[in-house]
All heavy atoms as an XYZ file, in Angstrom:
688
protein
N       0.820     -1.116     -0.025
C       0.002     -0.091     -0.079
C       0.919      1.264     -0.044
O       1.916      1.266      0.828
C      -0.871     -0.065      1.283
C      -1.715      1.152      1.374
S      -2.875      1.093      2.731
C      -1.835      1.049      4.215
N       0.590      2.153     -0.862
C       1.409      3.343     -0.904
C       0.509      4.579     -0.567
O      -0.601      4.641     -0.836
C       1.862      3.620     -2.383
C       2.919      2.539     -2.920
C       2.537      1.479     -3.512
C       4.197      2.864     -2.693
C       3.496      0.635     -3.908
C       5.251      2.067     -3.136
C       4.860      0.812     -3.757
N       1.213      5.435      0.234
C       0.509      6.597      0.721
C       1.519      7.826      0.500
O       2.742      7.708      0.494
C       0.155      6.589      2.218
C      -0.911      5.687      2.410
C       1.266      6.341      3.155
N       0.869      9.024      0.203
C       1.762     10.187     -0.112
C       1.304     11.433      0.760
O       0.055     11.454      1.178
C       1.687     10.564     -1.547
O       0.332     10.838     -1.892
C       2.218      9.365     -2.426
N       2.130     12.468      0.806
C       1.869     13.686      1.395
C       2.923     14.658      0.968
O       4.118     14.343      1.052
C       1.898     13.649      2.974
O       1.830     14.774      3.525
N       2.517     15.755      0.333
C       3.479     16.762     -0.269
C       4.469     16.102     -1.074
O       4.157     15.457     -2.076
C       4.054     17.548      0.907
N       5.783     16.128     -0.696
C       6.764     15.526     -1.389
C       7.298     14.177     -0.831
O       8.499     13.798     -0.953
C       8.080     16.488     -1.424
C       7.754     17.584     -2.377
O       6.922     17.626     -3.183
N       8.506     18.698     -2.202
N       6.449     13.453     -0.081
C       6.756     12.262      0.659
C       5.969     11.098      0.072
O       4.830     11.239     -0.345
C       6.482     12.387      2.145
C       7.064     13.701      2.763
O       8.245     13.987      2.353
O       6.512     14.415      3.471
N       6.544      9.935      0.128
C       5.758      8.627     -0.225
C       6.257      7.606      0.696
O       7.447      7.537      0.997
C       6.119      8.329     -1.560
N       5.361      6.823      1.100
C       5.716      5.680      1.979
C       5.061      4.447      1.313
O       3.861      4.410      0.916
C       5.113      5.771      3.430
C       5.755      7.062      4.091
C       6.847      6.928      4.887
C       5.242      8.264      4.177
N       6.960      8.202      5.404
C       6.085      9.124      5.010
C       4.136      8.856      3.653
C       5.840     10.402      5.214
C       3.868     10.301      3.847
C       4.744     10.991      4.666
N       5.669      3.335      1.462
C       5.065      2.011      1.130
C       4.891      1.303      2.488
O       5.864      1.184      3.288
C       5.943      1.178      0.133
N       3.689      0.849      2.662
C       3.404      0.198      3.930
C       2.925     -1.291      3.607
O       2.240     -1.481      2.745
C       2.338      0.884      4.764
C       2.507      2.446      5.031
C       1.185      2.965      5.614
C       3.683      2.644      5.854
N       3.304     -2.138      4.512
C       2.864     -3.471      4.407
C       1.476     -3.450      4.892
O       1.212     -3.072      6.101
C       3.730     -4.412      5.393
C       3.265     -5.849      5.323
O       2.016     -6.050      5.688
O       4.028     -6.727      4.903
N       0.434     -3.814      4.075
C      -0.940     -3.634      4.354
C      -1.414     -4.498      5.633
O      -2.420     -4.197      6.155
C      -1.786     -4.012      3.203
N      -0.697     -5.619      5.808
C      -1.040     -6.425      7.001
C      -0.529     -6.048      8.293
O      -1.178     -5.888      9.252
C      -0.625     -7.866      6.648
C      -1.471     -8.597      5.548
C      -1.102    -10.106      5.477
O       0.077    -10.450      5.735
N      -2.029    -10.876      5.101
N       0.804     -5.648      8.223
C       1.464     -5.264      9.548
C       1.520     -3.758      9.722
O       1.658     -3.419     10.859
C       2.871     -5.868      9.561
O       3.671     -5.175      8.580
N       1.408     -2.887      8.779
C       1.614     -1.531      8.789
C       3.133     -1.160      8.856
O       3.428      0.025      8.889
N       3.951     -2.070      8.738
C       5.328     -1.805      8.706
C       5.820     -0.974      7.465
O       5.332     -1.157      6.484
C       6.148     -3.124      8.677
C       7.731     -2.963      8.776
C       8.384     -4.310      8.745
N       8.104     -5.044      7.464
C       8.869     -4.764      6.375
N       9.860     -3.872      6.309
N       8.558     -5.396      5.187
N       6.647      0.029      7.786
C       7.046      0.905      6.683
C       8.138      0.187      5.892
O       9.198     -0.287      6.315
C       7.689      2.217      7.195
C       7.973      3.245      6.260
O       7.888      2.982      4.990
N       8.677      4.312      6.671
N       7.886     -0.029      4.595
C       8.718     -0.835      3.696
C       9.509      0.124      2.750
O      10.646     -0.318      2.206
C       7.834     -1.811      2.853
N       9.191      1.340      2.593
C       9.923      2.249      1.686
C       9.467      3.681      2.137
O       8.368      3.880      2.523
C       9.412      1.959      0.225
C       9.876      2.939     -0.912
C       9.987      2.089     -2.137
C       8.967      4.048     -1.131
N      10.532      4.515      1.940
C      10.110      5.987      2.256
C      11.001      6.837      1.434
O      12.122      6.662      1.222
C      10.383      6.264      3.764
N      10.295      7.920      0.902
C      10.972      8.890      0.220
C      10.494     10.272      0.813
O       9.309     10.465      0.960
C      10.647      8.929     -1.266
C      11.141     10.166     -2.097
C      12.636      9.988     -2.319
C      10.378     10.429     -3.357
N      11.418     11.129      1.119
C      10.997     12.323      1.720
C      11.929     13.536      1.159
O      13.080     13.432      1.255
C      11.232     12.296      3.278
O      10.710     13.540      3.865
N      11.275     14.495      0.654
C      11.944     15.716      0.140
C      11.352     16.957      0.878
O      10.147     16.954      1.045
C      11.708     15.908     -1.408
C      12.503     14.800     -2.120
C      12.282     15.146     -3.655
N      13.300     14.386     -4.447
C      13.842     14.857     -5.527
N      13.273     15.849     -6.171
N      14.651     14.143     -6.201
N      12.133     17.920      1.086
C      11.644     19.196      1.682
C      10.500     19.840      0.812
O      10.574     19.719     -0.295
C      12.783     20.044      2.025
C      13.941     19.451      1.271
C      13.487     18.051      0.909
N       9.497     20.355      1.532
C       8.595     21.299      0.727
C       9.249     22.338      0.157
O      10.219     22.990      0.715
C       7.436     21.654      1.679
C       6.600     22.736      1.044
C       6.712     20.473      2.237
N       9.026     22.662     -1.172
C       9.732     23.777     -1.850
C       9.162     25.112     -1.335
O       7.910     25.373     -1.434
C       9.448     23.560     -3.409
O       9.969     22.351     -3.707
C      10.220     24.582     -4.135
N      10.079     25.974     -1.021
C       9.694     27.344     -0.570
C       9.546     28.291     -1.787
O      10.171     28.037     -2.918
C      10.820     27.930      0.317
C      11.048     27.167      1.552
C       9.873     27.301      2.579
O       9.140     28.336      2.550
O       9.653     26.375      3.202
N       8.744     29.254     -1.801
C       8.535     30.281     -2.755
C       7.731     30.019     -3.904
O       7.694     30.729     -4.840
N       6.953     28.884     -3.857
C       6.021     28.520     -4.844
C       4.774     29.467     -4.918
O       4.400     29.939     -3.691
C       5.617     27.113     -4.796
C       6.831     25.989     -5.030
C       6.146     24.692     -4.822
C       7.442     26.109     -6.384
N       4.127     29.592     -6.004
C       2.932     30.414     -6.041
C       1.744     29.639     -6.560
O       1.956     28.517     -7.186
C       3.216     31.793     -6.863
C       3.677     31.487     -8.228
C       4.144     32.622     -6.055
C       3.849     32.669     -9.165
N       0.657     30.190     -6.546
C      -0.638     29.644     -7.143
C      -0.829     28.219     -6.517
O      -0.562     27.958     -5.320
C      -0.590     29.555     -8.636
C      -0.502     30.991     -9.212
O      -1.071     31.797     -8.653
O       0.066     31.083    -10.322
N      -1.405     27.262     -7.404
C      -1.727     25.906     -6.827
C      -0.515     25.225     -6.363
O      -0.489     24.321     -5.452
C      -2.395     25.114     -7.987
C      -3.823     25.612     -8.183
O      -4.355     26.346     -7.469
O      -4.342     25.254     -9.255
N       0.691     25.342     -7.038
C       1.813     24.790     -6.501
C       2.238     25.043     -5.106
O       2.829     24.133     -4.420
C       3.057     25.085     -7.435
N       1.864     26.081     -4.563
C       2.195     26.499     -3.144
C       1.454     25.678     -2.121
O       1.713     25.763     -0.963
C       2.015     27.927     -2.901
O       0.471     28.271     -3.114
N       0.417     24.957     -2.534
C      -0.373     24.163     -1.666
C       0.237     22.857     -1.275
O      -0.061     22.154     -0.334
C      -1.757     23.953     -2.123
N       1.246     22.344     -2.014
C       2.062     21.167     -1.882
C       1.180     19.907     -1.752
O       1.460     19.075     -1.015
C       2.889     21.322     -0.583
C       3.565     22.607     -0.494
N       4.754     22.949     -1.364
C       3.370     23.785      0.208
C       5.125     24.081     -1.109
N       4.447     24.704     -0.117
N       0.156     19.821     -2.571
C      -0.736     18.642     -2.574
C      -0.063     17.492     -3.375
O       0.626     17.732     -4.211
C      -2.106     18.864     -3.131
C      -2.909     19.878     -2.408
N      -3.384     19.556     -1.156
C      -3.381     21.160     -2.654
C      -4.093     20.610     -0.718
N      -4.077     21.602     -1.642
N      -0.337     16.345     -2.972
C       0.096     15.073     -3.575
C      -0.990     14.033     -3.448
O      -1.415     13.699     -2.358
C       1.376     14.607     -3.063
C       1.908     13.402     -3.897
O       1.257     12.471     -4.072
N       3.085     13.618     -4.453
N      -1.524     13.600     -4.594
C      -2.635     12.574     -4.555
C      -2.227     11.211     -4.954
O      -3.124     10.456     -5.499
C      -3.659     13.194     -5.578
C      -4.363     14.494     -4.980
C      -5.443     15.040     -5.802
N      -6.064     16.143     -5.243
C      -5.666     17.525     -5.464
N      -4.628     17.630     -6.207
N      -6.311     18.469     -4.953
N      -1.055     10.875     -4.795
C      -0.738      9.506     -4.823
C       0.453      9.135     -5.880
O       1.067     10.103     -6.390
N       0.695      7.869     -6.108
C       1.800      7.533     -7.024
C       1.255      6.754     -8.118
O       0.039      6.297     -8.145
C       2.884      6.672     -6.183
C       3.568      7.441     -5.124
C       2.172      5.353     -5.706
N       2.018      6.495     -9.158
C       1.655      5.626    -10.260
C       2.604      4.359    -10.081
O       3.808      4.524     -9.657
N       2.071      3.176    -10.482
C       2.876      2.015    -10.277
C       2.903      1.291    -11.708
O       1.924      1.260    -12.448
C       2.181      1.014     -9.395
C       2.009      1.504     -7.867
C       1.237      0.553     -7.156
C       3.342      1.659     -7.300
N       4.091      0.740    -12.127
C       4.176      0.016    -13.245
C       5.259     -0.940    -13.031
O       6.412     -0.585    -12.811
C       4.657      0.942    -14.514
C       4.836      0.183    -15.740
C       5.882     -0.199    -16.347
C       3.690     -0.261    -16.536
N       5.660     -0.808    -17.517
C       4.249     -0.937    -17.679
C       2.352     -0.283    -16.507
C       3.468     -1.564    -18.697
C       1.507     -0.813    -17.541
C       2.108     -1.510    -18.539
N       4.928     -2.263    -12.962
C       5.806     -3.344    -12.643
C       6.564     -3.082    -11.388
O       5.943     -2.868    -10.354
C       6.803     -3.601    -13.795
C       6.036     -3.999    -15.086
N       5.558     -5.325    -15.297
C       5.846     -3.319    -16.183
C       4.915     -5.346    -16.395
N       5.116     -4.210    -17.055
N       7.803     -2.937    -11.392
C       8.658     -2.633    -10.163
C       8.982     -1.338    -10.054
O      10.020     -0.990     -9.245
C       9.868     -3.598    -10.085
O      10.704     -3.330    -11.207
N       8.263     -0.280    -10.632
C       8.554      1.060    -10.605
C       7.442      1.811     -9.948
O       6.308      1.510    -10.094
C       8.798      1.661    -11.978
C       9.887      0.954    -12.738
C      11.367      1.312    -12.192
N      12.418      0.847    -12.999
C      13.142     -0.155    -12.679
N      12.872     -0.953    -11.580
N      14.233     -0.563    -13.375
N       7.792      2.873     -9.046
C       6.852      3.722     -8.533
C       7.218      5.153     -9.066
O       8.286      5.689     -8.997
C       7.084      3.871     -6.934
C       6.086      4.821     -6.346
C       6.857      2.366     -6.296
N       6.145      5.862     -9.585
C       6.362      7.195    -10.150
C       5.557      8.155     -9.263
O       4.412      7.864     -8.886
C       5.765      7.177    -11.629
C       6.462      6.277    -12.436
C       6.063      4.950    -12.550
C       7.645      6.554    -13.179
C       6.675      4.056    -13.403
C       8.315      5.827    -14.007
C       7.878      4.368    -14.098
O       8.494      3.555    -14.988
N       6.187      9.310     -9.037
C       5.590     10.297     -8.150
C       6.058     11.639     -8.717
O       7.152     11.903     -9.182
C       6.204     10.133     -6.799
C       5.708     11.178     -5.799
S       6.506     10.758     -4.210
C       6.401     12.387     -3.482
N       5.027     12.688     -8.537
C       5.301     14.042     -8.976
C       5.517     14.793     -7.744
O       4.885     14.511     -6.669
C       4.100     14.600     -9.715
C       4.003     13.916    -11.033
C       2.803     14.303    -11.872
O       1.676     14.313    -11.403
O       3.015     14.830    -13.010
N       6.277     16.000     -7.820
C       6.576     16.743     -6.603
C       5.998     18.107     -6.763
O       5.523     18.545     -7.866
C       8.149     16.904     -6.483
O       8.561     17.663     -7.559
C       8.844     15.606     -6.341
N       6.036     18.870     -5.671
C       5.416     20.177     -5.742
C       6.186     21.201     -6.611
O       5.566     22.206     -6.908
C       5.262     20.807     -4.320
C       6.604     21.175     -3.678
O       7.742     20.712     -4.173
O       6.577     21.690     -2.529
N       7.302     20.950     -7.057
C       8.120     21.806     -7.853
C       8.455     21.314     -9.188
O       9.482     21.464     -9.851
C       9.479     22.205     -7.204
C      10.372     21.044     -6.870
O       9.927     19.982     -7.002
N      11.608     21.421     -6.575
N       7.461     20.530     -9.822
C       7.536     20.036    -11.167
C       8.718     19.075    -11.591
O       9.346     19.207    -12.533
C       7.566     21.203    -12.179
N       8.780     18.076    -10.674
C       9.750     16.988    -10.956
C       8.824     15.705    -11.055
O       7.923     15.510    -10.236
C      10.758     16.847     -9.830
C      11.800     17.813     -9.786
N      13.128     17.588    -10.027
C      11.746     19.129     -9.609
C      13.841     18.668     -9.889
N      13.054     19.702     -9.648
N       9.263     14.805    -11.942
C       8.661     13.453    -12.012
C       9.790     12.587    -11.502
O      10.892     12.519    -12.053
C       8.239     13.119    -13.400
C       7.765     11.650    -13.584
C       6.546     11.492    -12.840
C       7.521     11.401    -15.110
N       9.481     11.717    -10.484
C      10.411     10.866     -9.863
C      10.163      9.415    -10.322
O       8.960      9.076    -10.328
C      10.545     10.978     -8.353
C      10.635     12.331     -7.825
C      10.558     12.330     -6.295
C      11.953     13.047     -8.315
N      11.113      8.536    -10.362
C      10.973      7.047    -10.611
C      11.837      6.354     -9.504
O      12.948      6.556     -9.412
C      11.368      6.688    -11.940
S      11.197      4.923    -12.241
N      11.050      5.470     -8.697
C      11.771      4.725     -7.697
C      11.665      3.276     -8.003
O      10.605      2.792     -8.598
C      11.055      5.078     -6.328
C      10.826      6.541     -5.897
C       9.879      6.615     -4.691
C      12.207      6.989     -5.535
N      12.549      2.574     -7.478
C      12.482      1.047     -7.464
C      11.469      0.695     -6.324
O      11.791      1.132     -5.126
C      13.804      0.426     -7.298
C      13.810     -0.981     -7.264
O      13.390     -1.639     -6.141
O      14.043     -1.612     -8.369
N      10.422      0.014     -6.714
C       9.452     -0.331     -5.650
C       9.926     -1.238     -4.531
O       9.343     -1.201     -3.458
C       8.289     -0.954     -6.378
N      10.935     -2.061     -4.790
C      11.373     -2.957     -3.835
C      12.427     -2.347     -2.770
O      12.421     -2.508     -1.631
C      11.987     -4.154     -4.371
C      11.002     -5.030     -5.156
C      11.590     -6.215     -5.827
N      10.596     -6.967     -6.531
C      10.259     -6.838     -7.895
N      10.987     -5.914     -8.545
N       9.340     -7.584     -8.395
N      13.322     -1.490     -3.438
C      14.452     -0.927     -2.482
C      14.098      0.421     -2.090
O      14.706      1.103     -1.132
C      15.720     -0.913     -3.331
O      15.638     -0.009     -4.411
N      13.340      1.161     -2.882
C      13.094      2.644     -2.539
C      14.130      3.611     -3.232
O      13.968      4.824     -2.995
N      15.072      3.081     -3.953
C      16.192      3.840     -4.480
C      15.581      4.684     -5.635
O      14.732      4.260     -6.387
C      17.312      3.060     -4.974
C      18.107      2.328     -4.007
N      17.733      1.296     -3.375
C      19.247      2.753     -3.524
C      18.691      0.910     -2.426
N      19.635      1.882     -2.481
N      16.026      6.047     -5.594
C      15.544      6.933     -6.746
C      16.374      6.377     -7.941
O      17.670      6.412     -8.034
C      16.023      8.337     -6.357
C      15.674      9.401     -7.449
C      14.110      9.484     -7.583
C      16.301     10.696     -6.919
N      15.543      6.130     -9.122
C      16.129      5.663    -10.309
C      16.387      6.877    -11.304
O      17.466      6.899    -11.959
C      15.345      4.709    -11.020
C      15.111      3.444    -10.125
C      14.040      2.520    -10.896
C      16.282      2.710     -9.885
N      15.459      7.819    -11.264
C      15.669      9.067    -12.041
C      14.776     10.120    -11.500
O      13.762      9.890    -10.907
C      15.609      8.831    -13.512
C      14.394      8.106    -14.143
C      14.463      6.758    -14.436
C      13.236      8.556    -14.387
N      13.232      6.472    -14.898
C      12.355      7.518    -14.871
C      12.498      9.765    -14.307
C      11.136      7.655    -15.234
C      11.173      9.947    -14.691
C      10.461      8.767    -15.166
N      15.131     11.367    -11.828
C      14.404     12.536    -11.497
C      14.438     13.505    -12.673
O      15.498     13.923    -13.111
C      15.228     13.095    -10.302
C      14.507     14.544     -9.770
O      13.784     15.074    -10.611
O      15.006     14.970     -8.713
N      13.252     13.801    -13.290
C      13.111     14.657    -14.470
C      12.361     15.818    -14.108
O      11.327     15.816    -13.612
C      12.413     13.879    -15.676
C      12.171     14.839    -16.818
C      13.208     12.747    -16.008
N      12.940     17.023    -14.348
C      12.324     18.347    -14.180
C      11.509     18.636    -15.442
O      12.055     18.581    -16.637
C      13.268     19.440    -14.007
O      14.086     19.112    -12.863
C      12.630     20.728    -13.753
N      10.202     18.959    -15.373
C       9.386     19.302    -16.522
C       8.922     20.741    -16.605
O       8.422     21.094    -17.656
C       8.252     18.346    -16.739
C       7.230     18.307    -15.514
C       6.269     19.174    -15.386
C       7.449     17.329    -14.449
C       5.339     19.216    -14.344
C       6.613     17.322    -13.437
C       5.505     18.173    -13.345
O       4.656     18.065    -12.358
N       9.335     21.600    -15.708
C       9.165     23.113    -15.822
C      10.185     23.751    -14.929
O       9.793     24.500    -14.011
C       7.748     23.369    -15.378
N      11.373     23.647    -15.297
C      12.476     24.222    -14.458
C      12.409     25.664    -14.235
O      12.275     26.444    -15.196
C      13.878     23.889    -15.081
C      15.067     24.088    -14.185
C      16.320     23.505    -14.793
O      16.238     22.571    -15.611
O      17.373     23.945    -14.326
N      12.459     26.066    -13.007
C      12.609     27.586    -12.702
C      11.195     28.291    -12.588
O      11.246     29.382    -12.299
N      10.148     27.611    -12.999
C       8.843     28.238    -12.937
C       8.165     28.032    -11.559
O       7.850     26.798    -11.247
C       7.960     27.658    -14.079
C       6.734     28.487    -14.277
O       6.174     29.011    -13.304
N       6.356     28.687    -15.512
N       7.948     28.964    -10.806
C       7.454     28.983     -9.456
C       5.975     28.608     -9.324
O       5.521     28.342     -8.311
C       7.794     30.183     -8.629
C       9.254     30.484     -8.460
C       9.839     29.353     -7.532
C      11.300     29.730     -7.179
N      11.963     28.695     -6.447
N       5.315     28.631    -10.353
C       3.776     28.307    -10.260
C       3.511     26.953    -11.045
O       2.356     26.646    -11.297
C       2.873     29.360    -10.813
C       3.076     29.695    -12.268
O       4.182     29.571    -12.806
N       2.132     30.337    -12.746
N       4.574     26.164    -11.303
C       4.421     24.852    -11.917
C       4.694     23.756    -10.855
O       5.730     23.729    -10.354
C       5.221     24.645    -13.157
C       4.561     25.115    -14.455
C       4.184     26.446    -14.537
C       4.471     24.287    -15.491
C       3.640     26.930    -15.780
C       3.882     24.718    -16.637
C       3.494     26.055    -16.844
O       2.922     26.514    -17.961
N       3.786     22.907    -10.611
C       3.898     21.800     -9.814
C       2.926     20.663    -10.218
O       2.430     20.828    -11.266
N       2.783     19.737     -9.469
C       1.851     18.710     -9.850
C       1.194     18.162     -8.561
O       1.781     18.070     -7.453
C       2.585     17.498    -10.437
N      -0.045     17.877     -8.657
C      -0.893     17.353     -7.575
C      -1.415     16.007     -7.788
O      -1.837     15.274     -6.938
C      -2.051     18.223     -7.239
O      -2.908     18.342     -8.300
C      -1.539     19.653     -6.883
N      -1.434     15.644     -8.995
C      -2.035     14.262     -9.455
C      -1.225     13.041     -9.249
O       0.152     13.310     -9.242
C      -2.536     14.309    -10.892
O      -1.495     14.455    -11.717
N      -1.627     11.890     -9.172
C      -0.888     10.697     -9.300
C      -0.536     10.463    -10.823
O      -1.425     10.808    -11.663
C      -1.625      9.504     -8.855
N       0.711     10.260    -11.150
C       1.118     10.069    -12.561
C       0.322      8.891    -13.279
O      -0.061      7.891    -12.614
C       2.525      9.611    -12.476
C       3.080     10.099    -11.217
C       1.804     10.004    -10.275
N      -0.296      9.197    -14.439
C      -1.044      8.179    -15.143
C      -0.069      7.519    -16.118
O       0.668      7.964    -16.852
C      -2.072      8.977    -15.929
C      -3.042      8.038    -16.805
C      -3.739      7.140    -15.924
C      -3.911      8.991    -17.636
N      -0.107      6.122    -15.922
C       0.763      5.322    -16.721
C      -0.031      4.486    -17.734
O      -1.141      4.066    -17.538
C       1.485      4.336    -15.851
C       2.356      5.019    -14.764
C       2.892      4.028    -13.834
C       3.517      5.618    -15.525
């Protein structure tokens, strides 16, 4: 089970509640408009990959088993009112 908040994601064992994976990034300062609300509505899953968007317009890809960051792509660099709140659609 995956849960998110702002720039954070956790994978929890649904039976025990044990934390199996965690990604945490600081909330981005100085954002404007909708990006400044720092909302995150989930992750996208594809095979052994977890995809997540951040409040400052980055798309992250994590290994679902280890939690290691595989890549980080900026899609609106330097724009303070671009961010993402949706779960990535795969």
